[in-house]
C-alpha positions in Angstrom: 0.0 0.0 0.0 1.3 3.4 -0.8 1.5 6.4 1.5 -1.3 8.3 -0.3 -3.6 5.3 0.0 -2.9 4.9 3.6 -3.5 8.6 4.1 -6.8 8.4 2.2 -8.0 5.4 4.3 -6.9 7.2 7.4 -8.9 10.3 6.5 -12.0 8.2 5.7 -11.8 6.4 8.9 -11.5 9.7 10.9 -14.3 11.1 8.9 -16.6 8.1 9.6 -15.6 8.2 13.3 -16.4 11.9 13.6 -19.7 11.5 11.8 -20.6 8.4 13.9 -19.7 10.4 17.2 -22.0 13.2 16.0 -24.9 10.8 15.0 -24.7 8.6 18.1 -24.0 11.2 20.6 -25.4 10.7 24.1 -27.9 13.5 23.6 -29.1 11.9 20.4 -29.2 8.5 22.0 -31.3 9.9 24.8 -33.8 11.5 22.4 -34.1 8.4 20.4 -34.8 6.4 23.7 -37.4 8.9 24.6 -39.0 8.8 21.2 -39.2 4.8 21.5 -40.8 5.2 24.8 -43.5 7.7 23.5 -44.1 5.5 20.5 -44.5 2.4 22.8 -47.0 4.2 25.1 -49.0 5.5 22.1 -48.9 2.0 20.6 -50.1 0.3 23.9 -52.8 3.0 24.2 -54.0 2.3 20.7 -54.1 -1.3 21.2 -56.1 -0.8 24.5 -58.6 1.4 22.6 -59.1 -1.0 19.7 -59.6 -3.9 22.3 -62.1 -1.9 24.3 -64.0 -1.1 21.1 -64.2 -4.8 20.2 -65.5 -5.7 23.7 -68.1 -3.0 23.5 -69.1 -4.1 20.0 -69.4 -7.7 21.1 -71.4 -6.6 24.2 -73.8 -4.6 22.0 -74.2 -7.6 19.5 -75.0 -10.0 22.4 -77.5 -7.5 23.9 -79.1 -7.2 20.4 -79.3 -10.9 20.0 -80.9 -11.2 23.5 -83.5 -8.6 22.5 -84.1 -10.4 19.2 -84.8 -13.7 20.9 -87.1 -12.2 23.5 -89.1 -10.4 20.8 -89.3 -13.7 18.8 -90.4 -15.6 21.9 -93.1 -13.0 22.6 -94.4 -13.2 18.9 -94.6 -17.0 19.3 -96.3 -16.8 22.8 -93.4 -18.4 24.5 -93.1 -17.3 28.1 -89.7 -16.8 29.5 -88.4 -16.4 33.1 -87.1 -12.9 33.8 -83.3 -12.3 34.1 -84.0 -11.3 37.8 -85.5 -14.8 38.3 -82.4 -16.4 36.7 -80.1 -14.3 38.9 -82.1 -15.5 42.0 -81.9 -19.3 40.9 -78.2 -18.9 40.4 -77.7 -17.1 43.8 -79.8 -20.0 45.4 -77.5 -22.5 43.8 -74.6 -20.6 45.2 -76.1 -20.2 48.5 -75.7 -16.5 48.5 -77.7 -13.2 48.2 -78.0 -11.7 44.6 -76.1 -8.6 45.9 -73.2 -10.7 46.9 -72.5 -12.0 43.3 -71.0 -10.1 40.5 -73.1 -10.9 37.5 -71.0 -10.2 34.4 -73.7 -11.0 31.9 -77.1 -12.9 31.5 -77.8 -13.4 27.9 -80.6 -15.2 26.0 -79.3 -17.8 23.7 -80.6 -20.4 21.2 -78.6 -23.3 19.8 -80.7 -23.2 16.6 -79.6 -19.7 15.7 -76.1 -18.9 14.4 -74.0 -16.1 15.7 -75.5 -13.7 13.2 -79.1 -14.4 14.4 -79.9 -16.3 11.2 -81.1 -19.9 11.3 -78.4 -22.3 10.5 -78.5 -24.2 7.2 -78.1 -27.9 8.1 -78.8 -28.9 4.5 -75.5 -29.9 2.9 -75.4 -29.2 -0.8 -74.1 -32.0 -2.8 -71.5 -31.6 -5.6 -73.2 -30.5 -8.7 -71.0 -32.4 -11.0 -72.6 -35.7 -10.2 -75.1 -37.2 -12.6 -77.9 -38.0 -9.9 -80.4 -35.3 -9.1 -80.1 -34.0 -5.6 -83.0 -34.7 -3.3 -84.4 -31.6 -1.8 -84.6 -31.4 1.9 -87.8 -32.1 3.7 -89.9 -29.1 4.5 -89.0 -27.8 8.0 -91.2 -28.9 10.9 -92.4 -26.1 13.0 -91.2 -26.6 16.4 -90.3 -24.5 19.4 -86.7 -23.5 19.4 -85.1 -24.1 22.9 -84.0 -21.0 24.6 -81.4 -20.7 27.3 -79.9 -18.0 29.5 -76.1 -18.1 29.5 -75.0 -16.7 32.9 -71.4 -15.5 33.8 -70.8 -14.2 37.3 -68.0 -14.3 39.8 -67.8 -14.3 43.6 -64.8 -14.7 46.0 -62.2 -14.8 43.2 -64.2 -17.7 41.6 -65.7 -17.5 38.0 -69.0 -19.3 37.5 -70.8 -20.1 34.3 -74.4 -21.5 34.2 -76.9 -22.6 31.5 -80.3 -22.0 32.5 -83.6 -23.1 30.7 -85.2 -19.8 29.8 -88.8 -21.3 29.9 -88.8 -22.9 33.4 -85.6 -21.4 35.1 -84.0 -24.8 35.8 -80.2 -24.8 35.8 -79.0 -27.3 33.3 -75.3 -26.9 33.5 -72.6 -25.2 35.7 -68.9 -24.6 35.5 -66.6 -23.3 38.2 -63.0 -21.9 37.4 -60.6 -19.8 39.4 -60.8 -16.1 38.4 -58.3 -15.3 35.6 -56.9 -12.2 37.3 -57.8 -12.9 40.8 -54.8 -11.0 42.2 -56.1 -7.7 40.8 -59.4 -8.2 42.8 -57.8 -7.9 46.2 
């Protein structure tokens, strides 16, 4: 290597080092770290906002489905027990007063209706490439769709789930689980 080449490389090295010290100075690193923290806080806030909107939208949809099913039951002269009666049945099953239980939701559900409130299509369409003619489904038989209350509640850092017959108030199923975030309820 010639002296000129060594001098040029040395000048380039000094120039790069000086530029690096300017760009990655302690002051710039502090500003960059601060910017990253601000962006992380904004991102977390945005994620929380989106999550809360999804929870609220789901709650509104479930409430709308409950209202729809109550209206349909009224139109078909189906008498339903009230949500207060359901809460009393659950409280009796737990051996507590209604006021001692944190009811998260009491929703009317029907297994014959899909999530969008439309009746599920149980007729499977056959492949149309076959030569045989498909047999049409039998006409639907009008029958009373079963209605249930889905109850979620908590008490003493324990989560409970119940399925209650909406016509007679009988508890059909129950589940008991430890509260997911029990340490926050102390």
